[in-house]
C-alpha positions in Angstrom: -30.3 31.7 0.7 -32.2 28.9 2.5 -30.7 24.7 2.5 -32.5 23.9 -1.0 -31.8 26.9 -3.0 -28.0 26.0 -1.9 -28.3 22.8 -2.9 -30.0 23.5 -6.2 -27.2 26.2 -7.1 -24.4 23.9 -5.5 -26.0 21.0 -8.0 -25.9 23.6 -11.5 -22.4 24.7 -10.5 -20.9 20.8 -9.7 -22.8 20.4 -13.0 -20.7 22.6 -15.1 -17.6 21.6 -13.6 -18.4 18.0 -14.1 -18.6 18.7 -18.3 -15.2 18.9 -18.1 -14.6 15.3 -17.6 -15.1 12.2 -20.0 -14.7 9.3 -17.3 -14.4 10.2 -13.9 -12.9 6.4 -13.6 -9.7 7.8 -14.2 -9.2 9.5 -11.0 -9.8 5.8 -8.8 -6.7 4.7 -7.5 -8.0 0.9 -8.3 -8.2 2.5 -12.1 -5.4 0.1 -14.1 -4.7 1.9 -17.5 -4.7 0.0 -20.6 -1.2 0.7 -21.4 0.4 1.8 -17.9 3.9 3.4 -18.1 6.6 0.3 -19.0 9.2 0.3 -16.1 12.4 -1.7 -15.7 11.2 -3.3 -12.4 8.1 -4.6 -14.7 10.7 -6.1 -17.3 12.3 -8.4 -14.8 9.0 -9.4 -13.6 7.7 -10.3 -17.0 11.2 -11.5 -18.0 10.8 -14.0 -14.4 7.0 -14.9 -15.2 8.2 -16.0 -19.2 11.1 -18.5 -17.6 8.5 -19.5 -15.1 6.0 -20.4 -17.8 9.1 -22.4 -19.6 10.8 -24.4 -17.3 8.6 -24.6 -14.2 11.4 -23.5 -12.0 10.3 -21.1 -9.9 12.3 -17.6 -8.9 10.3 -15.8 -5.7 10.2 -12.1 -5.4 9.8 -10.0 -2.4 8.9 -6.2 -3.9 9.6 -3.2 -2.0 8.7 0.3 -2.5 6.8 3.0 -1.0 3.1 3.5 -0.9 2.3 5.4 -4.7 5.6 3.9 -6.1 3.4 1.9 -8.6 3.5 -2.0 -7.3 0.3 -3.1 -7.1 -0.8 -1.2 -10.3 2.1 -3.4 -12.3 1.1 -6.5 -10.7 -2.2 -6.2 -11.1 -1.7 -5.4 -14.9 0.7 -8.5 -15.4 -2.3 -10.4 -13.8 -4.7 -9.2 -16.6 -2.6 -9.5 -19.6 0.4 -12.2 -18.8 -2.0 -15.1 -18.7 -3.2 -14.2 -22.4 0.0 -15.0 -23.4 1.5 -17.8 -21.7 0.0 -20.7 -19.7 0.1 -19.5 -16.6 -2.3 -18.3 -14.0 -2.2 -15.8 -11.4 -3.9 -15.1 -8.6 -4.0 -12.5 -6.0 -4.7 -11.7 -2.6 -4.5 -8.4 -0.2 -3.2 -9.0 3.0 -4.6 -6.2 4.5 -8.2 -7.6 3.8 -7.4 -11.5 4.5 -4.4 -11.0 6.8 -3.5 -14.7 8.0 -2.1 -17.8 5.4 -6.0 -19.8 5.9 -8.0 -16.6 5.5 -5.9 -16.3 2.3 -6.1 -19.6 1.3 -10.0 -19.5 2.0 -10.1 -16.5 -0.3 -8.2 -17.7 -2.9 -10.6 -20.9 -3.0 -13.4 -18.2 -2.9 -14.9 -20.4 0.3 -15.9 -19.4 3.9 -12.6 -19.1 6.6 -13.6 -21.9 8.8 -14.4 -25.5 9.2 -11.2 -26.7 7.7 -7.3 -27.0 9.3 -4.6 -25.3 7.1 -3.1 -28.1 6.0 -6.4 -29.1 4.5 -7.3 -25.8 3.3 -3.9 -25.7 1.6 -4.3 -29.3 -0.2 -8.0 -28.0 -1.5 -5.6 -24.9 -2.9 -3.3 -27.4 -4.5 -5.8 -29.4 -6.4 -7.7 -26.5 -7.2 -4.3 -25.1 -9.3 -3.8 -27.6 -11.7 -1.5 -25.7 -14.0 1.5 -23.6 -12.9 0.4 -20.9 -10.8 1.8 -17.1 -9.4 0.3 -16.0 -6.1 0.5 -12.4 -5.4 0.3 -11.8 -2.0 0.1 -7.8 -1.7 1.0 -5.9 1.6 2.4 -9.2 3.1 3.9 -6.8 6.0 0.6 -6.1 7.4 -0.3 -10.0 8.1 -1.5 -10.8 11.7 0.9 -11.1 14.4 -1.5 -14.3 14.9 0.6 -15.7 11.9 3.9 -14.5 12.2 5.6 -16.7 10.6 3.2 -16.3 7.6 3.3 -19.9 6.7 1.9 -19.4 3.3 5.3 -18.3 1.9 6.6 -21.5 3.2 3.8 -23.9 2.1 4.2 -22.2 -1.5 7.6 -22.6 -1.7 7.4 -26.4 -0.5 4.4 -27.7 -2.7 5.6 -30.2 -4.8 3.6 -28.6 -7.8 5.2 -25.5 -9.2 3.9 -22.2 -7.2 5.5 -18.7 -7.7 5.2 -16.3 -4.8 5.4 -12.6 -5.1 5.2 -10.7 -2.1 5.0 -7.0 -2.3 5.3 -4.7 1.0 6.1 -1.3 1.9 8.4 -2.1 4.9 11.7 -2.8 3.7 12.2 -4.8 7.3 9.9 -7.4 5.8 12.5 -9.8 4.7 14.2 -10.1 8.2 10.6 -10.5 9.8 10.2 -14.0 8.0 10.6 -16.6 9.9 14.3 -18.3 8.6 13.2 -21.7 7.7 10.3 -20.0 5.7 13.1 -17.6 4.2 15.6 -20.4 3.3 12.8 -22.3 1.6 11.4 -19.6 -0.1 15.0 -17.8 -0.9 12.9 -14.5 -2.3 14.6 -12.1 -4.8 14.3 -8.6 -3.7 13.4 -6.1 -6.1 13.1 -2.8 -5.3 10.4 -0.4 -6.9 12.0 3.3 -7.1 9.9 6.5 -6.6 8.6 7.8 -9.6 10.6 10.9 -11.0 8.3 14.1 -12.3 8.7 13.1 -15.7 7.1 10.0 -15.5 4.3 11.3 -13.1 3.7 13.7 -15.5 3.0 11.2 -18.3 1.1 9.1 -15.8 -1.2 12.2 -15.7 -1.0 12.9 -18.9 -2.5 8.9 -20.1 -5.1 9.9 -17.3 -6.0 13.3 -18.8 -5.8 12.2 -22.6 -9.2 9.1 -21.2 -10.7 11.2 -18.8 -10.6 14.7 -19.4 -12.3 17.1 -22.3 -9.3 19.2 -22.0 -6.3 19.6 -19.9 -3.0 22.2 -19.4 0.3 20.4 -19.9 1.8 23.5 -17.6 -0.6 22.4 -15.5 0.5 18.7 -14.9 4.0 19.1 -14.9 3.7 22.2 -12.0 1.7 18.6 -10.2 4.3 16.4 -10.7 6.5 18.6 -9.5 4.9 19.1 -6.1 4.3 15.7 -5.9 8.1 14.9 -6.3 9.3 17.2 -3.9 6.8 17.3 -1.2 5.3 13.7 -0.8 8.1 11.2 -1.7 6.6 10.8 -5.3 3.8 9.5 -4.1 1.5 9.1 -7.3 -1.9 9.1 -5.5 -1.5 12.7 -4.4 -0.6 13.6 -7.9 -4.0 11.9 -9.6 -6.1 13.4 -6.3 -4.7 17.0 -7.0 -5.5 16.9 -10.7 -9.4 15.5 -9.6 -9.7 18.9 -7.1 -8.0 21.2 -9.8 -11.1 19.8 -12.2 -13.9 19.6 -9.8 -12.8 23.1 -7.7 -11.3 25.6 -10.9 -12.0 27.9 -8.2 -9.2 26.9 -5.9 -5.7 27.4 -6.5 -3.2 24.8 -7.3 -1.4 24.9 -4.1 -4.7 24.7 -2.1 -6.0 21.7 -4.3 -2.4 19.9 -3.6 -3.2 20.5 0.2 -6.4 18.8 0.2 -5.5 16.2 -1.6 -2.2 15.4 0.4 -4.6 15.4 3.6 -6.7 13.4 2.0 -4.1 10.5 1.6 -2.8 10.9 4.8 -6.3 10.3 5.9 -6.8 7.6 3.9 -3.6 5.4 5.3 -4.2 6.3 8.5 -7.7 4.8 8.3 -6.2 1.6 6.7 -4.0 1.4 9.9 -4.8 -1.7 12.1 -5.6 -1.0 15.6 -1.8 -1.6 17.0 -0.4 0.5 14.3 -2.9 3.5 14.8 -2.3 3.0 18.5 1.8 3.7 17.7 0.7 6.9 16.4 -1.0 7.7 19.2 1.7 7.0 21.2 3.7 9.3 19.2 1.4 12.0 19.7 1.3 11.9 23.8 4.9 10.2 24.4 6.6 12.9 27.1 9.1 12.6 24.9 10.2 11.6 20.9 12.4 9.4 21.8 11.7 6.0 20.7 11.5 4.1 23.7 9.1 6.6 25.5 7.1 5.9 22.7 7.1 2.3 23.2 6.6 2.8 27.0 3.7 5.2 26.3 2.3 2.7 23.8 2.6 -0.5 25.7 0.8 1.7 28.8 -1.9 2.5 25.6 -2.5 -1.1 24.6 -2.2 -2.1 28.5 -5.5 0.5 29.1 -7.2 -1.1 26.2 -6.5 -4.9 27.6 -4.4 -5.6 24.8 -0.9 -7.5 24.4 1.6 -4.8 22.8 4.5 -5.9 20.3 7.5 -6.5 21.5 10.1 -3.7 21.3 11.6 -5.4 18.0 8.0 -5.5 16.8 7.3 -2.1 17.7 10.5 -0.6 16.0 10.0 -2.6 13.0 6.6 -0.8 12.9 8.0 2.1 13.0 10.3 1.4 9.7 6.5 0.4 7.8 5.1 3.9 9.2 7.8 5.5 8.6 7.8 3.7 4.7 4.2 5.0 4.2 5.4 8.6 4.7 3.5 9.3 8.2 6.9 9.5 10.5 10.4 10.3 10.3 12.9 8.5 12.3 15.9 11.1 13.5 19.3 9.8 15.0 19.9 12.3 17.4 23.0 12.4 19.8 22.3 11.6 23.4 25.3 12.1 25.4 28.1 9.2 23.8 25.3 7.3 22.0 22.6 7.9 19.2 18.8 7.1 19.4 16.2 7.7 17.6 13.8 10.4 17.7 9.8 9.7 16.3 8.4 12.8 14.3 4.5 12.9 12.9 4.8 14.0 9.2 1.5 15.7 9.4 -1.1 17.2 11.7 -1.5 15.6 15.4 -5.1 16.1 15.8 -5.3 13.9 12.4 -4.5 11.2 15.2 -6.9 11.9 17.9 -9.3 12.4 15.8 -9.7 9.0 14.1 -8.5 7.2 17.5 -12.1 9.0 19.2 -13.8 7.3 16.0 -12.6 3.8 15.9 -11.4 3.4 19.9 -14.3 6.0 21.3 -11.7 8.2 22.8 
C-alpha cells in the first residue's frame, strides 16, 4: 500500500468513527458545561460573591487544589453566570500567560504592557472598574520570580474601591510565599478544592457523553472513573481524554486508551512548565542521588551552564512542592543516619524530560 492509499483508507476509517460523536468540543479541556457539577466549594464562593454584591465588603480567597480538581472550570462558570444575577463585574487572568502584576493589569485593560509604570497601570485599571469587581487570578503560583511580592494582590487589597481577589493555585505552599505585608492586608481565606471521587467523575463523563456522543456505555464510564481515581490523583482531564480515545480508537483496549491519555496529560503539564521548573525536573533525572540536596546541587549547575540565576534553596523546595501537587514528582521521607531527608522521585517515564529539554533548550 502506498502513502496515498493509506491516507484514503485511514480517512474513511476515522470518518466512520467520527459518526459516533455529535460534538467534539466536549473533549476540550476549556469546555464549560451548561450545568457543571455543583460542589460545596462552589456554594461557598457563590455565597461570598453574593455577600460582596450586597455589602461591598470583600473576603479574599486563596483556592488550592491539584490539577484536574475543577478549580478553573468552577470559577470560569461563575464568571459567566454571576454577573447575570448581580451588579458584580468578574474579571479573569491566567498568571502563567501574564506572569507579572504589570502584565496582568495590561491584559485586564486590553492594552500593550509597555510605556507606563505599575502605579499608572493600576490607576487606569481602577478607573475602568467603577462597580464592585471580583478579580480571578489563576495559577498565581506561576507568577515570575521577577514579581516575588505579587504586587497586584497588595494593590487590590488596598484599593479605595471594592475589589475581591480570588487567587487559584496548585501549590499548597503559595500562601507562605506571599509577602507578609500583602498577606496581612489581603488576609486570604484558604479554600481547598478536594479531589473528585469516582461517582463525581462518572457524572462529569455522563454529562459530556449526553451532549457530545451518539451512544455510550455506563459501565465504561464507571471503569474510566475508577481508573482515574486510583492511578492519577483523580485528574478529571485524564478521564475526559480517555473517553475521547475510547470513542476515536475503538479497536484499542480501555487500559491502552487510559495509558495514552495519562501520557498525553503528563507531556502537556511538562510542556507548560516554566524553564526553571523544567530544569528542576531535569536535575531530578540526572542527579547522582535522589536526595533533595543533591538534586538542588545539580539544578544549580544546570542553571550555571545556561547562564541563569538559580532559585534559592527555599524557592527550589517550594517548586518541588508545586511539582508534587501536579503529580510529576513524589517527595519521599527517608531516614539517613539519625535524621530524615526527602528523596525526589519522578512519577513518569524519565525519557520524557530529556526529550522536552532537547526540544526547548537544544540539549
